LOKOLLO-707311 format. One line per field, with one value per residue (C-alpha): residue in one letter; x, y, z. Coordinates in pm, 1 decimal, m for minus. Example, Ala and Ser with C-alpha at 12.3 -4.5 7.8 and 13.67 -1.06 7.14 Angstrom:
<nodes>
res: (A|S) .
c1: (1230.0|1367.0) .
c2: (m450.0|m106.0) .
c3: (780.0|714.0) .
</nodes>
This chain:
<nodes>
res: (M|G|P|S|R|L|V|L|V|G|C|L|T|L|A|A|K|A|L|A|A|Q|C|P|D|G|T|P|P|P|C|G|P|P|P|P|R|A|S|P|R|S|V|A|V|L|Y|F|V|N|R|S|A|D|S|S|T|I|Y|L|A|D|G|L|T|D|E|I|I|Q|R|L|T|R|I|E|R|L|E|V|K|S|R|T|T|V|E|R|Y|R|L|S|A|S|P|P|D|S|L|G|R|A|L|R|V|A|Y|L|V|S|G|A|V|Q|R|S|G|R|R|L|R|V|S|V|E|L|L|R|A|R|T|G|L|V|S|W|A|A|H|F|D|R|Y|D|A|D|M|L|D|I|Q|T|A|I|A|D|T|V|A|Q|E|V|V|G|R|L|L|P|G|E|R|A|V|L|T|Q|R|P|T|R|D|P|A|A|W|D|R|F|L|R|G|N|F|L|L|A|R|R|N|A|D|D|G|R|L|A|I|R|D|F|E|T|A|V|R|L|D|P|S|F|P|A|A|H|A|R|I|A|L|T|Y|G|V|A|L|D|L|G|W|P|G|F|D|T|R|A|S|I|Q|T|G|L|A|E|S|A|R|A|L|E|L|D|S|T|L|A|D|A|W|T|A|R|G|Y|I|L|R|Y|A|N|P|R|T|Y|A|G|V|R|A|A|F|A|R|A|I|A|L|A|P|R|D|A|E|A|H|L|Q|F|G|W|A|L|E|H|L|G|D|R|T|G|A|L|T|T|L|Y|R|A|I|E|L|D|P|E|R|A|I|T|R|S|T|L|A|W|V|L|F|N|A|R|R|V|P|E|V|I|A|Q|M|D|T|S|I|A|M|Q|P|P|T|A|S|T|L|A|L|R|A|W|A|R|L|L|A|G|D|T|A|G|A|R|A|D|L|Q|A|N|R|S|D|E|Q|P|A|L|T|G|S|A|L|A|A|L|A|A|R|Q|G|D|S|A|T|A|R|A|I|A|D|R|L|A|A|Q|L|P|A|A|P|A|R|L|T|W|R|A|S|V|V|A|L|T|Y|A|A|T|G|Q|A|E|R|A|V|D|L|L|E|R|I|E|P|Q|G|L|S|A|W|W|I|T|N|H|P|G|F|D|P|I|R|G|D|P|R|F|A|S|F|V|A|T|L|A|P|P|G|S|Q) .
c1: (4394.2|4604.6|4470.7|4497.0|4302.2|4031.8|4004.5|3967.4|3697.8|3516.5|3528.9|3397.3|3117.3|3017.3|3030.3|2811.7|2559.9|2563.1|2504.3|2225.1|2065.2|2063.8|1802.6|1909.7|1939.3|2174.5|1918.2|1842.8|1534.4|1241.0|1277.6|1008.3|908.5|1181.8|1137.4|985.2|1236.3|1262.5|1104.9|1370.3|1177.1|1175.0|1357.0|1395.6|1499.8|1686.1|1666.4|1936.6|2192.8|2205.4|2568.6|2501.2|2666.0|2322.5|2112.7|1795.2|1830.5|1748.6|1409.6|1589.0|1733.7|1403.2|1204.9|1423.7|1386.8|1009.9|966.6|1175.0|971.3|644.3|746.0|869.7|548.8|357.7|529.5|308.1|582.9|795.5|761.9|866.2|902.2|703.2|845.8|733.5|923.9|1252.2|1229.5|1319.5|1650.7|1752.4|2129.8|2156.5|2513.8|2405.6|2566.4|2359.0|2283.0|2145.5|1936.2|1811.0|1699.7|1536.9|1353.2|1299.2|1419.9|1656.3|1783.9|1878.9|1905.2|2116.1|2258.2|2354.8|2262.7|2480.3|2382.1|2641.0|2499.5|2306.8|2508.8|2356.2|2556.1|2370.5|2535.0|2335.9|2402.1|2183.9|2310.4|2220.6|2128.1|2245.3|2595.5|2644.8|2764.2|2692.5|2445.1|2448.8|2594.7|2590.4|2694.5|2501.1|2674.7|2428.2|2237.8|1960.3|1711.5|1780.2|1632.0|1332.8|1561.5|1782.7|1500.5|1346.4|1679.3|1729.2|1378.6|1393.5|1730.6|1649.8|1326.8|1506.9|1784.7|1533.6|1256.5|1425.5|1296.5|1010.7|678.7|571.0|307.1|555.9|809.4|538.1|449.4|816.6|903.1|589.4|679.6|445.0|565.6|794.6|913.6|1212.7|1153.5|792.2|913.3|1160.6|879.0|663.3|930.0|976.6|601.7|579.1|862.8|683.5|341.8|486.1|556.4|180.1|160.8|m20.1|284.0|454.3|118.3|84.7|439.3|360.2|56.0|273.2|521.6|248.3|86.1|423.1|456.8|115.0|204.5|520.2|327.1|m53.5|m92.6|78.0|m202.2|m8.5|56.9|m313.4|m393.8|m145.6|m299.9|m635.1|m481.4|m316.1|m650.4|m802.1|m535.3|m592.9|m963.8|m899.1|m644.5|m823.2|m523.0|m566.4|m588.7|m756.0|m1111.9|m1337.8|m1552.2|m1259.3|m1059.6|m1348.8|m1403.9|m1036.4|m984.1|m1274.4|m1164.7|m804.4|m899.3|m1141.2|m866.2|m624.6|m879.5|m957.8|m589.2|m552.1|m855.9|m632.1|m439.7|m511.7|m374.8|m637.1|m920.0|m787.3|m772.4|m1125.5|m1261.8|m1087.8|m1249.1|m1595.9|m1620.2|m1632.8|m1826.8|m2109.8|m2089.4|m2440.2|m2425.0|m2060.4|m2200.2|m1929.7|m1681.4|m1719.0|m1692.5|m1384.2|m1186.0|m1294.5|m1167.8|m837.4|m784.0|m880.5|m613.3|m350.6|m431.8|m107.7|m162.7|m181.0|m291.3|m596.1|m694.4|m648.8|m870.6|m1131.5|m1147.7|m1198.5|m1473.1|m1649.9|m1655.1|m1827.6|m2072.6|m2170.4|m2004.8|m1785.8|m1723.6|m1596.1|m1394.3|m1213.2|m1142.9|m1000.0|m790.4|m642.8|m547.4|m380.4|m172.6|m83.5|44.6|234.9|264.0|488.0|271.8|157.7|m130.5|m301.7|m291.4|m426.1|m710.6|m790.7|m784.5|m1051.0|m1279.0|m1219.4|m1278.5|m1623.3|m1692.1|m1600.7|m1323.5|m1104.4|m820.6|m762.1|m759.7|m491.6|m284.6|m298.2|m213.2|76.6|214.0|155.1|329.4|621.1|662.4|640.3|676.2|330.0|124.6|m136.7|m412.0|m264.2|m208.0|m561.9|m713.1|m524.1|m629.7|m993.7|m950.4|m790.4|m1077.5|m1323.3|m1112.3|m1131.2|m760.9|m781.2|m414.2|m306.3|m536.6|m396.9|m41.2|m116.2|m274.2|11.6|264.3|119.9|338.8|201.2|m65.2|m178.9|m543.6|m610.9|m983.6|m934.1|m703.1|m947.3|m1238.0|m1044.5|m946.7|m1311.8|m1416.9|m1144.4|m1257.4|m1621.6|m1525.0|m1357.7|m1664.0|m1512.4|m1795.5|m1689.5|m1353.1|m1516.2|m1762.5|m1485.2|m1286.0|m1596.1|m1670.3|m1308.6|m1290.9|m1630.5|m1523.8|m1247.0|m1501.9|m1668.6|m1989.5|m2330.0|m2466.6|m2126.9|m2086.9|m1828.9|m1598.2|m1622.2|m1359.2|m1624.2|m1772.4|m1476.1|m1572.5|m1925.4|m1776.0|m1669.1|m2030.2|m2145.5|m1900.5|m2104.1|m2443.2|m2504.5|m2696.8|m2842.8|m2504.9|m2352.1|m2622.5|m2609.8|m2251.7|m2319.5|m2600.0|m2369.8|m2116.5|m2075.7|m2131.5|m2398.3|m2309.7|m2154.8|m1845.7|m2071.5|m2273.1|m1961.4|m1829.0|m2157.8|m2065.1|m1780.5|m1829.9|m1780.5|m2135.2|m2280.0|m2385.6|m2632.7|m2721.0|m3068.3|m3146.0|m3428.9|m3272.4|m2934.9|m3099.7|m3293.7|m2975.5|m2800.8|m3096.8|m3120.9|m2763.1|m2719.8|m2651.6|m2901.8|m2816.3|m2540.6|m2406.9) .
c2: (1050.4|1260.4|1550.7|1358.0|1071.4|1312.6|1460.7|1114.9|1014.8|1341.2|1289.3|936.8|1058.9|1328.7|1079.8|838.3|1114.0|1213.9|857.4|820.3|1129.9|977.0|753.5|403.0|527.3|811.3|1092.0|1322.6|1265.4|1238.3|887.3|728.4|363.5|125.4|6.9|m339.3|m617.4|m789.6|m1131.5|m1406.5|m1531.3|m1200.1|m1142.5|m871.4|m959.7|m656.1|m589.3|m780.5|m572.2|m596.5|m645.8|m725.9|m510.5|m458.2|m240.9|m363.4|m690.9|m518.8|m692.0|m1017.8|m883.9|m723.5|m1028.1|m1263.4|m1043.3|m1013.8|m1385.9|m1477.2|m1231.8|m1371.7|m1730.4|m1661.1|m1471.8|m1797.7|m1943.2|m1833.5|m1888.0|m1625.2|m1248.5|m1111.4|m743.3|m631.1|m524.9|m167.9|m155.8|m294.2|m72.7|222.3|56.6|m31.8|6.5|120.8|143.6|116.9|m158.7|m469.5|m372.6|m33.0|m191.2|m453.6|m188.4|22.8|m275.2|m447.6|m783.1|m1047.8|m1152.2|m980.0|m1137.3|m959.8|m1061.0|m979.4|m1100.9|m1100.2|m1227.3|m1282.4|m1438.0|m1739.5|m1766.3|m1645.4|m1578.3|m1521.1|m1460.4|m1447.4|m1400.2|m1443.6|m1224.6|m1202.0|m835.3|m768.5|m907.2|m891.0|m1251.3|m1464.4|m1740.9|m1881.8|m1785.2|m1937.9|m1873.2|m2006.3|m2019.0|m2168.9|m2110.4|m1849.7|m2131.2|m2234.4|m1916.0|m2103.3|m2354.5|m2078.3|m1878.8|m2197.4|m2298.9|m1955.2|m1933.0|m2288.4|m2242.9|m1901.0|m2034.9|m2330.3|m2112.2|m1877.8|m2110.0|m2448.3|m2767.1|m2704.5|m2881.1|m3078.2|m2818.7|m2533.3|m2701.6|m2768.8|m2398.7|m2301.8|m2551.1|m2513.0|m2429.6|m2180.5|m2292.8|m2554.3|m2324.2|m2103.6|m1870.6|m1818.5|m1736.6|m1482.6|m1307.5|m1318.4|m1141.6|m880.1|m819.8|m774.0|m521.6|m319.2|m339.3|m198.1|129.2|190.8|376.1|297.2|242.1|2.5|m162.0|m251.6|m390.9|m589.6|m746.4|m839.7|m1014.4|m1195.6|m1307.3|m1436.6|m1630.5|m1785.9|m1881.7|m2050.8|m2225.9|m2221.2|m2387.4|m2098.6|m1971.0|m1680.9|m1531.3|m1549.4|m1381.0|m1102.2|m1026.9|m986.4|m773.4|m541.1|m479.9|m411.7|m151.3|1.5|37.5|176.4|436.4|519.9|445.7|591.3|343.2|69.4|5.7|m44.4|m324.6|m516.9|m476.7|m617.6|m911.8|m1003.1|m954.3|m1181.2|m1447.2|m1446.9|m1460.2|m1745.3|m1935.2|m1880.6|m2016.9|m2309.1|m2402.1|m2327.1|m2237.5|m2169.1|m1885.6|m1575.4|m1341.4|m1468.1|m1404.9|m1053.5|m982.6|m1116.4|m897.4|m600.3|m664.6|m746.2|m394.7|m271.5|m563.6|m511.8|m140.3|m109.1|m404.7|m518.9|m870.3|m1123.2|m863.2|m930.1|m1307.7|m1281.2|m1060.9|m1259.6|m1574.9|m1405.7|m1303.9|m1647.3|m1798.5|m1530.7|m1370.0|m1166.6|m1015.0|m637.7|m569.4|m796.1|m621.1|m279.6|m363.7|m535.7|m239.0|0.5|m220.7|m241.6|138.7|150.4|m114.0|113.6|m100.6|164.7|m29.4|m325.6|m95.6|68.5|m262.7|m411.3|m105.5|m83.4|m448.5|m366.2|m99.7|m342.7|m585.1|m320.4|m4.9|188.7|169.7|523.8|431.0|234.0|532.5|761.3|517.1|498.5|878.2|895.7|667.3|868.9|1190.7|1084.4|982.7|1341.7|1216.1|1509.6|1493.7|1128.2|1218.2|1480.8|1241.4|969.4|1214.0|1358.1|1004.5|920.7|1236.0|1171.1|825.2|924.2|1255.2|1411.4|1402.3|1656.0|1421.6|1368.8|1741.1|1815.8|1562.7|1710.8|2058.1|1946.5|1803.4|2124.3|2322.3|2112.3|2176.6|2553.1|2577.9|2787.2|2887.8|2523.6|2437.2|2721.5|2609.5|2256.0|2380.8|2620.9|2341.3|2146.5|2203.1|1908.3|1885.8|1555.9|1545.0|1914.0|1869.4|1752.0|2044.5|2277.1|2157.0|2237.9|2577.9|2651.0|2544.5|2762.5|3063.9|3002.8|2968.8|3310.6|3466.9|3491.9|3322.4|3478.1|3300.0|2974.4|2989.8|3074.9|2767.9|2549.7|2684.0|2643.6|2280.5|2197.9|2348.7|2086.6|1802.8|1663.9|1845.9|1688.1|1436.0|1260.2|1027.1|1112.4|910.8|912.2|1187.2|1431.5|1398.7|1599.5|1882.0|1856.7|1931.8|2275.2|2358.7|2224.8|2462.6|2758.4|2592.7|2531.0|2206.8|2187.9|2206.8|1962.0|1701.6|1757.3|1633.1|1350.0|1212.0|1189.9|967.9|621.0|378.3|491.3|271.4|246.5|451.3|740.2|698.3|687.6|1023.8|1190.6|1122.7|1373.6|1660.5|1899.2|1817.7|1932.5|2276.4|2105.4|1799.1|1932.4|1986.1|1747.0|1653.2|1578.2|1378.5|1175.4|1102.2|977.4|763.6|595.1|466.7|398.7|33.6|m133.5|m81.5|169.9|340.6) .
c3: (5071.6|4836.9|4627.0|4303.0|4455.0|4572.7|4224.8|4072.8|4319.5|4252.7|3876.8|3909.2|4135.2|3887.1|3599.7|3790.7|3858.5|3490.9|3381.4|3633.1|3483.2|3136.6|2979.6|2869.6|2511.5|2618.8|2599.5|2895.3|3114.2|3112.0|2975.5|2765.5|2793.3|2679.9|2321.4|2293.7|2260.1|1927.3|1916.1|1893.2|1591.7|1404.6|1077.2|813.5|459.3|328.6|m43.9|m227.7|m414.9|m794.4|m895.6|m1260.6|m1524.7|m1678.6|m1448.1|m1617.6|m1425.3|m1096.9|m1119.3|m1035.1|m710.3|m611.3|m719.5|m519.4|m210.8|m245.6|m296.1|9.3|219.6|86.9|154.6|506.2|585.7|537.0|845.3|1132.9|1391.0|1217.0|1253.8|914.4|830.2|528.7|194.4|259.4|586.9|453.3|144.2|365.8|447.9|94.0|59.5|422.1|552.9|917.6|1125.3|1203.1|1563.1|1453.0|1178.8|1419.2|1667.7|1396.5|1249.3|1586.9|1462.6|1591.8|1249.8|924.9|580.2|318.6|m15.1|m370.8|m718.9|m1028.7|m1372.4|m1644.2|m1955.8|m1834.4|m1514.1|m1190.1|m875.7|m550.1|m214.5|107.7|480.7|786.4|1071.7|1436.9|1451.1|1807.9|1760.9|1384.7|1389.8|1083.1|1163.5|809.7|474.3|128.0|m230.8|m527.6|m864.6|m1106.7|m1427.2|m1413.6|m1471.1|m1110.2|m958.0|m812.9|m643.5|m502.9|m343.8|m203.2|m47.6|107.0|253.0|385.4|555.3|702.8|851.2|1011.1|1150.9|1314.6|1440.2|1437.2|1283.8|1043.7|1063.2|754.1|664.3|701.0|476.5|219.9|184.2|164.4|m106.4|m318.6|m678.2|m849.9|m1194.2|m1343.8|m1622.2|m1526.3|m1821.3|m1712.2|m1361.2|m1496.5|m1686.2|m1375.4|m1168.3|m1439.2|m1453.5|m1075.4|m1088.0|m1355.7|m1190.0|m866.7|m1049.1|m1075.4|m1406.5|m1730.9|m1953.2|m1712.1|m1644.7|m2012.8|m2012.3|m1696.8|m1863.2|m2159.3|m1929.9|m1736.0|m2062.3|m2184.1|m1858.7|m1918.7|m2275.8|m2149.7|m1872.0|m1917.3|m1575.0|m1389.2|m1159.9|m1006.3|m1351.7|m1440.8|m1106.9|m1175.8|m1514.1|m1338.4|m1063.9|m1316.3|m1487.5|m1145.2|m1072.7|m1417.5|m1343.7|m996.7|m1108.0|m1433.6|m1653.1|m2003.5|m2288.5|m2080.3|m2199.9|m1897.0|m2035.3|m2183.1|m1861.1|m1656.1|m1891.1|m1913.2|m1540.1|m1450.3|m1697.9|m1575.8|m1207.5|m1280.2|m1463.7|m1173.3|m924.9|m1152.3|m1135.4|m762.6|m554.2|m252.4|m420.1|m209.5|m476.1|m721.1|m474.8|m409.1|m782.3|m827.6|m549.0|m709.4|m1049.0|m912.2|m770.2|m1128.5|m1274.2|m1019.7|m937.3|m790.7|m554.0|m527.0|m557.9|m476.5|m352.9|18.6|m27.7|m252.2|m15.0|289.9|119.7|34.3|396.9|526.4|301.0|371.3|709.0|704.5|359.8|413.9|53.9|85.0|407.7|245.1|m50.6|166.3|402.6|112.9|m31.7|306.1|324.3|m14.6|103.9|390.9|659.3|816.7|1136.8|936.1|711.8|1002.4|1174.1|855.4|767.0|1116.0|1078.3|745.3|922.1|1198.6|934.2|737.5|950.9|712.5|400.5|328.3|93.6|370.7|605.0|331.7|264.5|634.8|646.8|375.4|577.2|894.1|699.6|583.7|945.7|1050.8|1280.5|1184.1|1441.3|1349.2|978.9|1031.6|1244.4|978.0|699.6|898.4|935.9|570.4|449.1|684.8|533.8|169.3|m19.0|m36.3|m353.5|m457.9|m339.4|8.7|56.5|m63.4|176.8|470.5|356.8|358.1|708.7|832.6|686.0|885.1|1194.7|1129.7|1047.0|731.2|754.1|764.8|476.3|267.4|343.6|222.0|m98.9|m167.2|m106.6|m398.5|m703.2|m902.2|m1170.6|m1022.4|m907.9|m990.3|m928.1|m569.2|m502.6|m676.5|m466.2|m147.6|m288.3|m366.0|m17.2|135.7|m67.5|29.1|394.7|376.6|212.8|m136.5|m325.5|m658.1|m647.4|m537.2|m828.0|m1074.7|m964.2|m1005.6|m1353.0|m1464.0|m1353.4|m1503.1|m1836.5|m1855.7|m1852.9|m2168.1|m2252.1|m2181.7|m2259.9|m2250.8|m1953.7|m1686.7|m1461.7|m1082.3|m1076.4|m1191.5|m843.4|m714.3|m948.6|m810.9|m471.3|m595.0|m681.1|m344.2|m172.2|m299.8|m250.9|m623.2|m574.3|m925.9|m1096.0|m849.7|m907.3|m1284.7|m1275.0|m1030.7|m1245.8|m1548.7|m1370.1|m1518.8|m1358.2|m1115.3|m822.1|m479.7|m564.6|m669.9|m349.7|m134.1|m253.5|m155.3|208.2|168.6|417.0|126.6|17.2|350.7|214.4|m22.0|187.2|255.6|m114.0|m219.4|m552.9|m394.5|m115.1|m372.9|m568.3|m252.9|m142.8|m483.9|m467.5|m94.4|m2.9|233.3|598.8|532.0|845.2) .
</nodes>
């Protein structure tokens, strides 16, 4: 064998050894377990691109995407990636095989929407993720009034391409029309787009669009449900300009109307459960039944599971709350708000390492807010990591949730023996609240935490007793470990016992 041949054999031998020393994904050993294979019936609907000259019509592209996802999710034989998951890959330039591996799906749906006057052009492709080959493609060039027909055709065809022939019941849920009025549907999509922004100004605009949809089609149950849901969000987030009593009354009326039109509408049951928390703050009467009905009707609805889990925690059923919230994460693993909510429940259960793990994941998924940083700071304090807690509090550059941040700062100062600073923080935050005898919102309970940090039980309970309404949300916050320094105080203990739900864990 000649020298050149020996060199070649040697090179091939070394290359073979190098390849043998690599993991299947090309990384050096040690190799982790191989990633799970994508189900052959799995699909991700990527957000459609808005190609209209008017950028304000982006709600159409987003609305079409969301609706296709929602419809496909109703087919139990399909594994459909959630809106939260695909949002991370909006406008991604990655090739299909990379996207398929990242999303763990066998199929990808992509498309574009263009509106010009009353004309609507929609292009769509269904790709096999592994090969990038087109399984189906179509172009729709119609009037914008045909949007309902377009999204139905896309969902129906995608489902058949992925799972094969549809059963009669499956086709029925795919082709169900929520309204017969195209203009009402357009307003509905616009309202959903605005509501997703989760702020008071857009919330008011969303209600206006939903109300317009109802005027155009009074028998549009989903629009009635969305009005109720928006008022529930307003109550939950404390949006300024939304009167509590009026929001409860309107929310209950709209959810009742939606269920009168369609008692099988899960969204309406979710909205009703949301509102009933505020309508019956001491007992949560009807809340458990409403959310349970929503989940029975839509077992893959992560939002219903999230809200039900949070309600169960307030009802004192922590075991049920954790089970339901873990299910919500299983359904939509990349939704940061669900992990933050779970972290709150784990925090009150004193399961600190799990709290920190959930918050680390949540913050990795979404830029941290003041509230998420403050919660992790509280957890680190309980773990004895004062340096980590201080780092989280110093990283907060927002004015959002200053009381929650302040309570953690006060607790940190108290932990380090600086009671003067802790008391000064408490007094400063309390001075920003309306003077007695004015009633306070549940957020005042966070200020009470700052007094608890320095053992000032009387001042803490003074604030807690002024919270309106006195109900399960006020009881729930008293489980916060930050109240531990005053937990043995008779007045505080009496306050907690008065509000505690029967059989609370």
